[in-house]
N, C-alpha and C positions, 0 to 999 in steps of 0.2 A: 674828328668828328665828323659824322655822315652829313651830306648835303640832303637838307629837308626838301621834299617834293610834294606838292598838291596836285592831285590828278583831277581833271574837270571834264566830265564826258556824261552825256545822258544815257549811254548804254551801260547797263550793269556788267554785261560781258565784257566790254572793252575797259571799263574800270578795273574789273578783275585781272584781264590779261596785262594791262599797263602796271598795275600794282605788283603782280608777280614777277615781270621781267625787270622792273626796276630795283624791287627789293632783292634780286638775286645778286646784284653788285654790292660788295661789302661797304663801299663809301657812299652809297645812295640809301635813303630811307624814305617811303611813302608815308607822310604823317597824316595824310587825309585823302578822301575821295568823294568829290562833290558832284551830284547829278545834274546841276544847272548853275549859272553865274550868281543867282541869289544865294544859293547855299554856299558858293565859293567865296563871296563877298565876306560872310560872316567867318568862315574857316580861316581866311587871311589873317583877319583880326586877331584871332584866337591862337592860332599855331604858327604865325610868322613863318612861312615856307621860304626857302631860298630860291626855288625855281617852280614854275607852274607849267603843267602840260594842259593845252586847252584846245577842245574840240570847237568847230566852227557852227555847226547846226545843231541847236540846243533849244529847248522850250524856255519860256519865261523871259529869256533876253539872248539876242543872236551873239554868238562869240565875238563878232567884230565891234559890235558896239560895247560889249564888256571890255574888250581889249583897249578900246579907245579911252574908256573912262578909267580904267586900270593905270594906263600910262600917262593920264593927265593928273591922277590923284594919288597914285602910290606905285610909281614905276618900278617894275621888277623883271628878272629874266623870264621870258615866255617862250616856250617851244609849242608851235602849233601841231595838232594831230590832223592831218587832211585827207580827205577821200580822193582816190585817183580818177577824178572826173574833170570835165572842163569847167563846170561851176566850182568844184573844190579848188582848182588850181588857180582860178582868177581871184577867188577869195583869200587864198594862201598868199598871193602877191600882195594883196591889199594889206593883209596882216603884217607882212615884213615892212610895208611902208608905215604902218602904225607904231612900229617898234619891236614886234615880236624878233627874237634873236634868230631862230631857226625853224624848221618844220621836218616832220617824218611823215610818210604816207602810212594809212592804216594797214595792219598787217593781214596777211591771209592766214586764217586761224586753222586751215586744213592741212598745215605742212609743218612737221617739227623742224625741219631744215630752215623753213621761212620764219618761223619764230626765233630760232636760235640767231639768225643774221639780224633780225628786228631788234633782239635784245642788245647785241653788240651796238648797233646803229643808235638806238635811243639813249642808251647808257652814255656813249660817247658825246652825244648832243646835250644831254642834260649836263654833263660835266662842262663842255664848252660853254654852255649858257650861264652857268654859275660863275665862270671866269671871264665872261664878256664884258666889255666896256659899255655902258649904257649909251644908248644912242637916242638923239632927240628926234622925234617924229617928222618926216618932210611933208607930211600931210598938208596940203593948202599952201606949201612952198611953191615958188615960181618953177622949181626943177620938176614939179609933177603936172606942169602945164605942157601941152604940145607946142613944140617950137616950129615956126613957119619955115619951110625949106626954101632955100635960096634958089633962083634959077640956075641950071646948069652953067650956062655961060660957055666961055672958051677955056678950054684946060690950058693951063700955062699962065692965064691972066687971071686967075681966081682969087677970092678973098682969103684964101688960106696961105697964098704965097708959095705954094708947092709947085714944083715944075711937072711939066707932063711925064718926064721921065722918072721922077720920085714917085708920082702917082701910080705908074705901071710897074716899077720893077721892085718897089719896097712893100714889106708887109708889117702889120702890127699884130702881136699874138698876145691875148689876155687870159690869165687864168685866176680863177676865185672859187671860194667855197662858202663857209658860213659868214653871213653878212655881205656877201658878194652881189646878192641882187640889187641892192641900193648903191653898192660901190661901183659897180658896172653902169648902173644907170647915170650916176653923176659924172663919171669919166666920159661916156658916150655923149651925153648933153653938153658937155663942154667943148666938144670937137666941131670943127667946121664941116660943112657938107662935102667939100672938095678934100678926100683924104685917101691914101692908099687902101686897098682892102684890107679888113679887121676880121681876124678869126678868134673866136670866143669859147672858152670851156668854163661852164659853171656847173658845179656838182648838183644835179636835180633830176628827177625822174622824167620820163618821156612827155606825158601830158603837160607837165609844168613847163617844159622848155618851150613848147608851142605857145603856150599863153605868154610867156616871158617875153619871147621874140616879138609877138605881136604888140605887147605893151610898149616895149622899146621903140618899135617903128613908129608908134604913135606919139612919142615923147621927143624924138632925137632928130636933128637935121639929116643925119645920116640914114640911108635904108637899112633896116635890120631884119633878117630872115633865118629861119633854121636852114642849116647847110644840106645840101642834097649831094648824094655821091656823083662825082664826076663833073660837077658844075664849075664853070670858070669863075675865077675870082676876079671882079671888077672894082675899080676905084669907087669910092663913095658908099661902099656897101659892107655891112658887119655880118658876118655869118656865124651863128651860134650853133655849137655841136648839139644834135638832139640827144634825148635822154637815153636813146637804146643804143648808142654807137660812140666809138671813139672817132675823134676828128683829127686828120692829118692833112699836111699841105704837100702837094706834088708839083714840081717844075714841070711845065710842058712847054712845047714851042709856042711862043708868043706870051708866056706869062705863067699863071699858076692855076691850079684847080684844087678843088676840096675832095678828100678821100675819106670814106666811112667804112668802119670795120665793127663787126659785133664780135670781136674776139674777148678773150678773158679779161676781167678787171685788172686794172693796174693801180697799185696802192689802194685796193679795195674799191675802186672807182671806174666806172664807165658811164660816160666819158671821163677820162683822166687828162689832167693838165700836162703831165709829163710825155703823153703820147704826142700831142700837139707841138710841145717845145722841142722834143728830140727831132720830130719831122723838120720843123724849121730850122734846127742847126744843120741838118744834112742837105736840105732842099733851098733854103733861102740864104743861109750864111750871114754875112755882114750886112746884107740888105734887111735883116730882120730887126725889129724893135719888139722887145719883150717886156711885158708888164705882169707883174705878180701883185694880187690884191688880197684882202682879208680872208681868212680860212684856217680851219684847224687841220693839224696834220702836216705832212711833208710833201704831198703831191705838188710837183712842178718844180722842186729845188734842183733835183738832178738834171732835168730837161732845160732848165734855165741856165744851169752851169754849161751844158754843152752848147747852147746858143752863145753865151758869153765866150767860150773857148773857140767857137767859129766865127768870132768877130762882130756879132750883133751887140747893139746897145741895150742894156737892160736896167729896169727900175722896179723898186719895190715900194709898197705902201708903208708908211712908217707905224709905229707901235701906237702912238697916241691916237690916230684915226682909224685904226683897225677895231672892228667888232671883236675879232679874235686873232691874236698876233701869232700865228703858227706858221703857214705857208711862207710869208715874207721872211719871217725870222729865220727859217731853215735855209731859204735861199741866201740869206745874208752870211749865215753860219759856214756854208761851204764855199763862200766867195764869189758867188754867181752875179752880184749886182754892182752896177756902175754907180747907180744913185738910189737913195731913199728919200722920199717926199711924202708930205701930207696928201691925203686924197684929193683935196681941192686943188692941188698944183699939178697932178700928175698929167691931165690932159694937156695943159699949156707946155709942160716940159716935154712931152711926147712930140707935139707940133714944132716946138723949138728944134729939137733932135732932127726931125724929118727935113727941116731947112737947110740942114748941114749935110756934107757928103756922106755916103754911108760909112759904117764902121765906127767904132767909138773912140778911136785913137786921134780923130781930127776935131779940133774945136769949132764949135759953131759960132 
């Protein structure tokens, strides 16, 4: 039985494009197309769709307002259709906080190759949304409030209990996809300011990573920024892969630095989690701590296995707390994980491991 999709967009052209690409998949069916949230509300009642695609900027009711009401009164899987603008990216992050499962950028309509890539992407994300675990909105929760950063103090006697050597020699590597923006936020907000450098890959386009890094920086004790090519990795800072490039780590005299590359996508992604994890396996070895969070697909599994084989300690998010249990499951299947934990425990387990000597074989 096909997954029933309701398309909500004020543009007749976009409604037509979305309907055509979604209907091209044999397991998906567009059962209705609404020009605004008011019409969508009635169609939801009569058509009972399984998944909603939702534009943000629409007449009669803003997409975010509609999403907030929908998640309160009739929660269902929603994939946002977002414009590649600063305003669009910020609104999309708000939508993910409100409970949307994922988003896709609006396609370029002047390219056959672009439409084909878009067809694959949106169909995959509709399927993932259909199977996703419902998530309670974090809006208004303490996790969405900025945290006061602690004074830097003296490294070695800080509140995290981590030594200067740990802060300088070890690295934390985190990868995520569907559902990952909220998962990464929860993990980072649970960490103290005094941490080794953290490198992050979240599957999202360029404009969105800039907004995501800025938002995380305002919420977490840690500093959060987009990674720049060749910059030194310093303690207390998290570096997010920009949406246009793969992120790798390179060992240099005195520590580590970020490396960016606009090479071909890996596992259909750029940035790809596997690229980061494979570089950590070769450059960081047993000083690495690998974390794989919610997401569809297999990206990160082989890279995490390489980290594990190099002596790094690795942890994956458990099925119950994942929006989509894909990437962590694949990492577990290949034997790449030392531990599996609920999302709420991952930050504290990472800190506990960092208080132990490097390498997974030594008990903390």
